[in-house]
N, C-alpha and C positions, 0 to 999 in steps of 0.2 A: 469516722473522724477525718477532717481535712488534712492532707499531707502537703507540705511545702517543700519545694526543691531548692529554694534560695533563702539566704539570710545574710545580714551584715555582721562582720566581725567587730571587735572592739574598736578598730580603726575606721570603721564605716565602709570598708571595702566589701563588695558583693562576693559571696562564697557559694559555689555550686556544691550540693551535697555529695556529688560523685567524687569530689576532691577531698572529702573529709575522712579521716581514718581515726582509729582509737588513739594513735600516737600524736596526731597533730590537732585534734579538736580543741576548741577553746570556748569562750563565751560568745553567744550569738544573739542577734536581736532582729525583730521583724522589720523589714524594709518599709512596711506601710504604717504600722502603729507604734513601733519602737519597743514593744514589750519583749522581754527576754525569751529566747527560744532554745530548745535543746536539740542536739543532733541524735537521732535515733538510728543506731547502727546495728540492729539485730540481724540474726541469721535467717529468720523466717520471713520477715516482711521487707519490702523495698526500703532502702535507706531514705530518710526524710527528716525535715525539721518539724518541730512541734512546739506550739505556744506553751509556755509554762503556766500561764494564767488563762483568762478568758481570751479566746481567739477573736481577731478582728474579722471583718467581712472578707471572704475569699475573693469576691469580686473587686474589692478595693485593693487587696494585695496584688491580684493578678494585673490590674490596671497599672499599679505603680511599678511592679517588677518588669512588666513589658516595656515601659518607657525607659527604665534603667538599662535593660538588655539592648534595646535599639540604639541608645546612645553609646553603649559600650561597643557594639558592632561598628558603628560609624567611626568612633575615635580610635579604634585599635586595628583597623584593617585598611590596606591601601585601596581596596575596592569596596564599594557599597552599591551594588547594582540593583536596578529594577528592570522589569521587562513587561511591555504591554503591546497590544496589537495595533498596527498601523497599516495604512495602504500607501504604496508608493505611487505618486502621480505628479509628473512634471507638467506644468501649465504651458511650457514653451513648445507648442505643437509644430512650429515652423523650424525648429532647430535641425541643422544639417547633421548633427551627431546623434539624433534621436534613434533609439532602437527599442527592442521589446522590453528591456529592463527599465525604461523610463516611465512606463505606465502599465504596471502589472495587474492592478485592480485585485490583487490577492492579499488577503490579510496575513501579515507575518509579524513575528515578535521583533520588537525594536528594543535593543538593550542599551541602557545608559548607566554609566558609572557616575553616581551622584557626587563622588569625591572630586570629579573633574569640574563640577559646577559649583560646589559649595564647600566651605571650609569651617563653618561654625554649626554646631549641633546643640540646640537648647531644648531643655525640658520645660514645658509650659511657656514657650515663647509667644510673644504677642505681636500682632501685625494687623493694621487696618481695622481695629476694633474687635478682632477675634483672637482667641487664645488657642494655640495648638498643643497637642500632647508632645509632639516633636516639631520644632521649627528648624529648617535648614536654610542658611543664608550664606552670603559671600562677603567677607570683610573688604575685599577689593572692589566690590560693586554694591555698596550699601543701598543704592536706589533700586536695585533689581528686585523683582518679585520673588519672595522666598518659596519654599515648598513645605507643605504640612504633611506629617505622618500621624494619622489618627488611629488610636487603639480602641476598637469597639468590643467591649465586654458585655455590657447590657444596653448601651446607648449608641446608636449609629450617628453619623454626621448629620447635623441639622441642615435643613434646606437652605437656610440663610448662608451658612458657611460654604456649602456647595456652590451656590449661585454667586459667590464672591469673585470667582474667576481664578482664585489661587489654586495651583496644582496640588491635588490631595491624593495621598495613598492611604486607603482605609483598610486596616487589617482586623478581621474578625478573630477574636482570641478566646479559646476555651481552656487553654493550659499554658504553662510557662514556655513550652517549646515552640509554640506557634510563631513567635516573632523571630525565631532562629532559622526558619526555613527560607529558601530563596523567595524574593518578592516578585513572583511571576503571575501575571494575569492568566486566568483560565478561561477558555472559550466554552462555556457551558452549553451554548447553542449548537455546538458541533456534534456530530454523531459520536456515540460513546466509544466507538472503535478508535477514533482519532484522539481521544482523551487519555489513552493508555490506562484505563481503569481496570483494576483487578479486585478480587475479593479481599485481598490484604491491603489494598490501597484505594478505598472507595471515596476518600475525602475530596477528590478532584471534582466530583459532581457538584459540590457546594462552591459557590463563588466566595472564597474566603478573603480574597484581596481585590479591592476595587480601586479603579483609577478615575479620578474626576479632573476635568479641565486640562487634559493633556491634548496636544495636537495629534489628531488621528490620521492626518495626511502629511506625509513628508516628501520632500523633493529629493529624488535620487541624484546625487552629485558625482559626476565622473572626475577623476583626477586627469588633468590634461598635460600633454607634452606638445612640443611644436618642432617643425622643421623650419629652419630659417636660412635665407640667402643673404649674404652680407659681403662687404669688401674688407679684406684684411689690411694689415699695415703696408703691404707691398702693392696694394690696389688690385689684388687678384680677387675674383669673385669666388666665394666658397659657399658650401652648404654644410649645415650641421644640425644636430638634434639637441634641444634643451629639454631635459626631463623634469617632470613634476613642477610645472609652472603655476599650478593652482587648480581650484575646482571650477567646473564648467559654469556654475551659477554666478561666478564673480569675474572670471578672466576670459570667457569666450568672446572673441572679437577684438580683444586687446592685443597690441603688438609692440615690438621694440622699434623705437623711432629710428634707430640706426640701420635697420634692416631694409633690404630691397624687396623682399617677398617672404610671406610666411603662410604656413598651413598648420592648423591645430588638429589634434586627434586624441582619442582616448588612450590614456597611459597604458592600459592593459594590453594594447596591441603590441607593445614592445616585448612582451613575453610570449606572444603567440608564435607558432612555428610556421612562418612564411618561408617560401623557397628563397626569397631575397630579403635582405634587410630593408627596413623602411627608408633608410637613407637613399637607397637606389630609387625608390618611388619619388621622394622629394626632388632629387636631381632630375629625374626624367620629366616630372611634372613641370619643373621650372624651365627646362629646355622647351617643352611644348608651349609654355607661355611666352617664349621669345627671349629668354634670358641666356646670354652667351656665357655659360659656365663651362669651364674646361677642366677635365680630370681624366687621368689615364684610364680609370676603371670603366669609362664610357666611350673609350676610343676603340676604333675598329682594329687597331694593331696591338691591343692590350696583351693578348695571349702570345704574341710572337715577339714582342719587344724585349730587348735585354739591355742590361746596363753593366758597365765594368766596375767592379768593386775590389778594393785591395784585400789581400789575404795576409796571414801571419808569416808566410814564407818569404825569405829574403834571397835575392840572387847573390850568390857568393862573389861573382865577378864584378857586378855593377853596384852591389850593396843597395839595390832598390827592391821594393816589394813586388811580388808577383800579383797580377790582377786576374780576375776570373769573370767570365760573363755569367750573369745571374738574371733569369727571367723576372721582370718587375712584378709579375703576378704572384711571385712567391714571397714578396717583401711586405711588411706591415707599415703602418703610418709612421712609426718611430724610425724605421730604416730608410724610408723613401718618401719624399714629398711629391705625391701624385698631382697636386694642384700646380705647384711650381714647374714641374717637368712638362705638364701638358701645355701650359701657357708659353713655354719657351721651346716647344717642339714644332718644327715646320711640317712634320708628318701627322700631326694630330687631326683626326677625322672622326666625327660622331659615328658611333655604331648604331645606325638608325634601326636596324632589325632588333638589336638587343633592347633599345629604349622602348620600342613598340611592345616587345615581349614583357617588359617590366610593367608598363601601363595596363596591359591586358591582365596580367597576374593580379593586380591590385584593383580591378574594376569594381569589386564589391566593397572596397575599403572606404569606411566613412571618415570624412575629414571636413574641415571648415577652412576656407581661405580667409584668414584673419587680416591679411594685408595683400591686396592685389598688386601685381607688378605694373608699374608705370614706366614706359620706355625712357621718359626724360629724367627718371631718377638714377639712371646709370652714371650720370656725372661725366 
């Protein structure tokens, strides 16, 4: 006899047999045909629901319950993820930031949270002459193509629906739990070793979840930052880093109109352990390009230069504060303005050896000059 794991209560809410006890059980009805069902809670057999009268087709019940469970998953979770195989391949072969990650030619799982793309989940939703078991759409973008989720119990997706171009996730279902598993594409053509198949877990051999009309090639996008040379309110030339300005496929080559010079680089470089901060590379590169940028940190006298700073001690006789000589190399930007000091210091001299050392250290650093320096732009 067929055993059912789900039924509707008198309020029409779906009930899992695992949540039913002798104390809380009530009247139940088949989600497919509406006939009353009873909760069988014996000690010898697995708990289940059973039709009181003639049972409907198990395939019809399975198809209906699968759609209800999928909608419940979508509506009651902040994530509804799918994962399918793609190949990363950036078509911009001349990009100065191109590296091995831009064209791997290796198939890897691409994970999408459908809740980020869609906010409406309809059972038996219609689109372009087709009716989907589950249709996902976005109320903020009603003109956008929806996504279909199809439950295959006895019938697979029709060739016409597949050729429609609508993204389709087809789930082969043999029991109620199938639609509760992660929606992950399996690479059945891979060696069995790579499929993590065991005697207790043989189902991965079968391709139970199929993906139609999904882009199988994605463009890997780097998050970019940039080093920028600009003039401050005092007309001093400064250098600074702007983090996370955008993805390479949209912002590469774009620049700030107020800047004198810019280079862009992969944001991930900011977390790499270089001997020197990338700011030093930007400053050194700008000097190499002929920009007269002055800062104590690139001065030949940086490690020997001192500055008088007031202390908390007061001279009892004169009632004035004592001052102390502090090496400027021990002060941070909040304590000492290295740009202002360098521009007003008659002893400022570029540390050519240090600048060359910086440039050599970053010789393999990938960057893009998004705004070349033009001498007449100095103003």
